[in-house]
Structures are given as C-alpha cells and as structure tokens.
C-alpha positions as CSV (number, residue, x, y, z in Angstrom):
1,I,10.5,-37.1,89.3
2,D,8.5,-35.9,92.4
3,G,10.6,-32.4,92.2
4,M,9.4,-31.3,89.2
5,A,5.8,-32.7,89.7
6,S,5.5,-31.3,92.7
7,V,6.3,-27.7,90.5
8,V,3.6,-28.7,88.4
9,F,0.6,-29.3,91.1
10,M,2.1,-25.8,92.8
11,V,2.4,-24.0,90.2
12,E,-1.0,-25.0,89.2
13,I,-2.7,-24.2,92.6
14,L,-1.0,-20.6,92.2
15,N,-2.5,-19.9,89.4
16,K,-5.9,-20.4,89.8
17,K,-5.7,-19.5,93.3
18,Y,-4.1,-15.7,92.7
19,P,-4.0,-15.1,88.5
20,E,-2.8,-11.8,89.3
21,I,1.0,-13.6,90.5
22,K,3.1,-14.7,88.1
23,P,5.5,-17.0,90.3
24,E,9.0,-18.1,89.6
25,I,10.6,-21.2,88.9
26,H,13.8,-22.1,90.9
27,F,15.6,-25.7,90.4
28,C,18.2,-26.3,93.1
29,K,20.9,-29.0,93.1
30,Y,21.2,-30.6,97.3
31,V,25.0,-29.0,97.5
32,I,26.1,-27.1,100.1
33,G,25.6,-23.5,98.8
34,G,22.6,-24.3,97.1
35,L,19.8,-22.8,98.9
36,D,21.7,-19.3,99.1
37,K,22.1,-18.8,96.2
38,I,18.9,-18.6,95.7
39,G,18.8,-16.8,98.4
40,E,20.8,-14.0,97.1
41,E,19.4,-14.2,93.5
42,L,15.9,-13.3,95.1
43,K,16.9,-10.7,98.3
44,N,16.4,-7.2,96.7
45,G,14.0,-8.3,93.9
46,K,9.5,-8.3,94.4
47,V,9.8,-11.7,95.5
48,K,8.5,-11.9,99.3
49,K,7.1,-15.9,99.6
50,I,9.2,-19.3,98.7
51,F,7.4,-22.4,98.8
52,I,10.6,-25.2,98.8
53,L,9.0,-28.4,97.5
54,D,11.2,-31.3,97.7
55,L,14.4,-30.3,98.9
56,N,15.7,-32.4,102.3
57,A,17.3,-28.7,103.1
58,D,16.6,-29.7,106.9
59,M,19.7,-31.5,106.6
60,D,23.2,-30.5,105.4
61,M,21.6,-27.4,104.5
62,I,19.7,-27.0,107.7
63,E,21.5,-23.0,108.3
64,E,20.7,-21.6,105.0
65,L,16.9,-22.8,105.0
66,K,17.3,-20.9,108.7
67,E,18.7,-18.1,106.8
68,I,16.1,-18.0,103.6
69,Q,13.5,-18.4,106.4
70,N,14.2,-15.0,107.7
71,N,14.4,-13.7,105.1
72,F,11.7,-14.3,103.4
73,D,8.0,-16.2,104.2
74,V,9.0,-19.7,103.6
75,L,6.4,-22.8,103.0
76,F,8.6,-25.9,103.1
77,I,7.4,-28.7,102.2
78,D,9.2,-31.8,102.1
79,H,8.7,-36.0,102.5
80,H,12.8,-37.1,103.1
81,P,14.2,-38.0,106.8
82,L,13.3,-35.3,109.6
83,N,15.9,-33.6,110.8
84,P,16.0,-32.7,115.0
85,K,17.1,-30.2,114.9
86,L,14.4,-28.9,112.7
87,H,12.4,-25.9,114.3
88,I,8.6,-26.9,113.5
89,D,6.5,-24.4,112.9
90,D,2.3,-23.9,110.5
91,K,5.0,-23.2,107.5
92,V,6.5,-26.8,107.6
93,I,5.0,-29.2,106.1
94,K,7.2,-33.2,106.8
95,T,5.4,-36.3,105.7
96,E,6.7,-39.7,106.5
97,G,8.7,-41.2,103.0
98,K,5.9,-42.7,101.3
99,D,3.6,-39.7,101.3
100,C,6.0,-38.0,98.4
101,T,5.9,-34.0,98.1
102,S,3.8,-34.4,94.9
103,L,1.2,-36.7,96.3
104,V,0.9,-34.7,99.0
105,L,0.4,-30.9,97.1
106,F,-2.2,-33.2,94.1
107,R,-4.0,-34.7,97.2
108,F,-4.1,-31.4,98.8
109,G,-5.4,-29.6,95.3
110,E,-8.5,-30.8,95.3
111,D,-11.0,-29.2,93.4
112,I,-8.3,-26.4,92.7
113,I,-5.9,-28.4,90.5
114,D,-7.0,-30.5,87.0
115,Y,-7.1,-33.9,88.0
116,K,-8.2,-35.6,84.7
117,K,-5.3,-33.8,83.2
118,W,-2.4,-34.1,85.7
119,S,-4.0,-37.9,87.7
120,W,-0.9,-39.3,85.4
121,L,2.0,-37.8,86.8
122,A,1.0,-38.2,90.0
123,C,1.0,-41.5,89.8
124,V,4.4,-41.4,88.2
125,A,5.7,-39.4,90.9
126,S,4.1,-41.4,93.8
127,I,5.9,-45.0,91.6
128,S,9.5,-43.5,91.3
129,E,9.5,-42.8,94.9
130,F,8.0,-46.3,95.9
131,A,5.5,-44.8,97.7
132,H,3.1,-47.5,96.7
133,I,4.8,-49.2,99.0
134,K,2.0,-48.3,101.3
135,E,-1.2,-49.6,100.8
136,E,-3.3,-46.2,100.7
137,N,-0.7,-45.2,97.8
138,L,-1.0,-48.3,95.6
139,K,-4.8,-48.2,96.2
140,F,-4.5,-44.2,94.8
141,V,-2.4,-45.4,91.3
142,Q,-4.4,-48.3,91.3
143,I,-7.5,-45.7,90.4
144,Y,-6.2,-44.7,87.7
145,Y,-3.9,-47.1,86.6
146,P,-5.7,-50.8,87.6
147,D,-2.7,-53.0,85.4
148,F,-0.3,-52.0,88.0
149,N,1.7,-54.4,89.7
150,P,4.4,-53.0,92.4
151,D,5.7,-56.6,91.2
152,K,5.9,-56.1,86.8
153,K,7.5,-54.1,85.2
154,D,5.2,-54.1,82.0
155,S,2.4,-51.6,83.3
156,D,2.0,-48.8,81.0
157,V,2.3,-46.2,83.6
158,F,5.6,-47.3,85.1
159,K,7.2,-47.0,81.5
160,I,6.0,-43.4,81.7
161,V,8.2,-44.1,85.3
162,L,10.7,-45.0,83.2
163,K,10.7,-42.4,80.2
164,L,9.9,-39.4,82.4
165,A,13.6,-40.7,84.5
166,S,15.3,-40.3,81.6
167,L,14.1,-37.1,81.1
168,V,15.4,-35.6,84.2
169,N,18.7,-37.3,83.9
170,Y,19.1,-36.1,80.5
171,Y,18.1,-32.8,80.8
172,S,20.2,-32.9,84.9
173,K,22.3,-29.6,84.0
174,D,18.5,-27.6,82.5
175,S,16.4,-29.0,84.8
176,M,13.7,-26.1,83.0
177,K,13.8,-27.4,79.8
178,A,12.5,-31.1,82.2
179,Y,9.5,-29.4,83.5
180,E,8.5,-27.2,80.1
181,A,8.4,-30.8,78.5
182,V,6.5,-32.2,81.5
183,L,4.0,-29.1,81.6
184,N,3.7,-29.8,78.1
185,K,3.5,-33.4,78.2
186,D,5.4,-33.6,75.1
187,F,5.9,-36.9,74.2
188,N,7.5,-36.5,70.7
189,K,10.5,-35.2,72.6
190,I,10.7,-37.2,75.1
191,D,10.4,-40.8,74.0
192,K,13.4,-39.6,71.9
193,I,15.5,-38.5,74.3
194,N,14.1,-41.5,76.4
195,E,15.7,-43.1,73.7
196,E,19.2,-42.7,73.3
197,V,19.0,-42.5,77.1
198,S,17.5,-46.1,77.4
199,S,20.7,-47.2,74.9
200,E,23.3,-45.4,77.4
201,M,21.4,-47.8,80.6
202,E,21.5,-50.8,78.9
203,R,25.5,-50.3,78.3
204,L,25.8,-49.4,82.1
205,V,23.8,-52.4,83.1
206,K,26.1,-54.8,81.2
207,D,29.1,-53.0,82.2
208,F,27.9,-53.6,86.0
209,E,27.5,-57.0,85.9
210,E,30.4,-57.8,84.0
211,N,32.9,-55.1,86.2
212,S,30.9,-53.7,89.5
213,E,32.9,-55.1,92.8
214,K,30.8,-57.3,95.2
215,H,30.9,-57.6,98.2
216,F,29.1,-60.6,101.3
217,N,27.6,-62.9,98.8
218,N,26.6,-59.8,96.2
219,H,24.7,-58.3,98.8
220,L,26.8,-55.4,98.4
221,Y,28.0,-53.7,95.0
222,F,29.9,-51.0,94.2
223,Y,30.3,-49.2,90.8
224,F,32.3,-46.4,89.2
225,F,31.1,-44.6,85.9
226,K,31.1,-42.9,83.2
227,S,28.5,-41.5,81.1
228,R,27.6,-37.8,79.4
229,F,24.4,-38.1,81.2
230,S,23.7,-37.8,85.2
231,L,21.7,-41.6,85.7
232,G,23.6,-41.9,89.3
233,S,19.9,-42.3,90.4
234,N,18.3,-44.2,87.6
235,L,20.8,-46.3,87.5
236,S,20.9,-47.3,91.4
237,T,17.3,-47.9,90.9
238,T,17.0,-50.2,88.2
239,L,19.7,-52.2,89.3
240,S,18.5,-52.6,92.7
241,I,15.3,-53.6,90.4
242,K,16.8,-56.7,89.1
243,H,19.4,-57.4,92.2
244,K,16.6,-57.6,94.8
245,G,17.5,-57.2,98.2
246,A,20.7,-55.9,97.7
247,T,22.5,-52.6,98.1
248,I,24.2,-51.0,95.3
249,I,25.5,-48.4,95.3
250,V,26.7,-46.6,92.1
251,F,29.3,-43.4,91.5
252,S,29.8,-40.7,88.9
253,E,32.0,-38.1,88.7
254,T,30.9,-34.1,89.4
255,E,31.3,-30.4,87.6
256,D,34.3,-30.5,90.2
257,P,36.6,-32.4,89.6
258,N,37.5,-33.7,93.1
259,V,34.2,-34.6,94.0
260,I,32.6,-37.4,92.9
261,K,28.6,-38.4,94.1
262,G,27.4,-41.9,94.7
263,S,24.0,-43.2,94.7
264,A,22.7,-46.4,97.5
265,R,19.1,-48.3,96.8
266,N,17.7,-51.5,98.2
267,N,14.7,-52.9,97.0
268,G,14.0,-55.4,99.4
269,I,11.0,-55.9,101.9
270,P,12.1,-56.1,104.6
271,L,15.3,-53.5,104.5
272,K,18.1,-55.0,106.9
273,Y,19.3,-50.8,107.3
274,P,18.3,-47.8,106.0
275,M,20.0,-46.2,102.9
276,N,20.8,-42.8,104.5
277,D,21.7,-44.4,107.9
278,M,25.1,-46.4,105.6
279,L,25.6,-43.7,103.5
280,K,25.8,-41.7,107.0
281,A,28.4,-43.7,107.7
282,G,30.2,-44.1,104.5
283,I,31.4,-40.3,105.6
284,K,31.9,-40.0,108.6
285,G,35.2,-38.3,109.5
286,L,35.7,-37.4,105.3
287,E,35.7,-33.3,104.6
288,K,33.3,-31.2,102.5
289,T,30.4,-34.5,102.3
290,M,26.8,-34.2,102.3
291,A,24.6,-37.7,103.0
292,G,21.0,-38.0,102.8
293,G,17.6,-39.4,101.4
294,H,15.2,-42.2,101.9
295,A,15.7,-45.6,103.7
296,P,15.5,-47.2,100.2
297,A,17.1,-44.8,98.7
298,S,19.9,-41.6,99.1
299,G,22.6,-39.8,98.0
300,A,25.5,-38.7,98.4
301,S,28.7,-36.9,98.1
302,F,32.3,-36.6,99.0
303,M,36.0,-35.8,98.5
304,K,37.4,-38.1,95.5
305,K,40.0,-39.6,97.6
306,D,38.5,-40.7,99.7
307,L,36.8,-43.2,98.0
308,D,38.6,-46.3,99.6
309,T,37.7,-44.8,102.9
310,F,34.0,-43.9,102.0
311,K,33.9,-48.5,100.6
312,K,35.8,-50.0,103.7
313,Q,33.4,-47.6,106.1
314,V,30.5,-48.7,103.8
315,I,31.9,-52.7,104.4
316,E,32.1,-52.4,107.9
317,F,28.7,-50.7,108.4
318,V,27.1,-53.2,106.2
319,K,29.0,-56.4,107.6
320,S,27.8,-55.2,111.2
321,K,23.6,-54.8,109.7
322,I,23.6,-58.1,107.8
323,S,25.9,-60.7,110.9
324,N,23.4,-59.4,113.9
325,S,20.2,-60.4,111.0
C-alpha cells in the first residue's frame, strides 16, 4: 500500500509542477534482476530521470541500484533500513522506518497535492506501515480519523487498510490494476475484491490455528500455505495482531517452483529482536537468497530445499534472543 500511495503522490506532484510531462510508471518486484530489467527497458527511450520509491534497493539490489544511477538521473526515496554501503548524496532520501515513503511525499507535497482528496490514502498507507507507532504520525492520522486507536481494529480507516491490502494482494501480478483502482477510488471493485480475499483469509487463519508449527511456548510460529492469492504479507500481519508479541513466519510458493518466500511479523512493543535480523540469520550460508525489511515486518526468499535449514537457523537465533531477555 505504501508503494502504491507513493506513486499516486509523486505523479500528482509531477503533473502539477510539470504538466507537459507524462510520467511512466513501473512496479518493480523485490527480486534479483528487478531493477536491471527496468533499466534495460528504459535505456534506449526518452526517459532521463527516474524516481525509485519505497524499494529497499540498497540491500540485496545495491549493485543494480548503482548501475541504474550510472545510466539515469535518479532520486531514491525510501524508509527501509539503511545499507552502510549506500552512497548518500542530495539525490538519496532515507528516512527512519516509521516515516513511510508515501507519508514523506504527502508532507513534501503541501500546497501541491490535493490534501482533501488524498488524506485518506496517506492515513491508510501510514497505518499499513505501522507509522502510527511514532506519536507525531499518530497525531497526523487522528487529524483526519479522530476515532483511530491502534489497539482497536474497528475504526473506519482500519477497515480501508484491510480493503486496500486485499486489492494489492489480488493484483500482485498486475500492480497497475491495483494502482488504477486506487487512483479512481473505485470502491465498488475494491469492496468486491475484498469480500473474495477476506473469505480466503478466514480460511487461512483457521488453518493456521490448527496446523502451524509452534516453538518456545507459542512465541515462534511457522506456517506454510497455498492460495490462489499472494497473501503472505497480509496473513502474517493479521496473525501478528491476533498473537501480539509472537513471531509469525508464513511461507508460500513463488513463480519459481524451486523458490519459496517467507513473510515475518512481530507486533510486540517493545520488540525482543528485529525481524530483518532474524531473517538474515535464517538465510545465512544459503544460496540464492534475499532478505530485508523493517524491524517489525520483513520478508525473505530462498531455495525450497533449504526450508528445514532456514527454520533451524531461525530457531537458534530466536532462542539466543529470548534466553537473554
């Protein structure tokens, strides 16, 4: 949702400041080769300037980021953990994790972005990224949604968060359709999609409770699921809210039958350990891996044959952290 909202706000800023320009939009998957593919597509065209938004490109994709920076005029705006190897200059904006990319752009676009039209989306994106954990951002959300309480999930804005999460997951293979539905505020379509995805989520949550693998007195959960939707992020977030303070890792298949992806969440305050550090420990020594994200919410991918090794290394990492707390 944060990435989608970031594009909405950036495009509106560009359209109003430079109406003669028609920006191209590309949604990049966080996979090895993702930026290389986009760079190759744009290399021989008219595009000279690129905005890279809400993509943790300085982690596992840092060489691709450097390459695209060499070939284009790039402004990189992101709020994921900083790679010390990233060269910081006046074309790199790295905020702390709680200041999500879309919120940064929304604030930057004061007197440019139509705040009455888009405040709802800035709030939804902020909540989806747990930006409201920061008091300043919580106050921002409550300006527009006074009834919002992080501990209660029945507020109007939280319902919209769930709907947009369903939309993004439903169109995971064609993000442009999700973007267009948000841009047009097509809530008839969004509501229908949410009903379908919510039904599938209910099935998975029930199956999780019955079949998940549990460790350390229900502190750590592993769960492998299959679904026609890409629900890993949404499912792990939902489960982490339900099991507050527990670490949830859900696994699912990818387009490559040899690779699986994992989505990790822990909604505890304070956290005993960061999810991104845990996943980095899980993939240590494995081949063809990626892992990154935020302290409470991170993702990873690795070879399917290494699942047991990954679990073992995560268990060892978690054991070392909770035994010392």
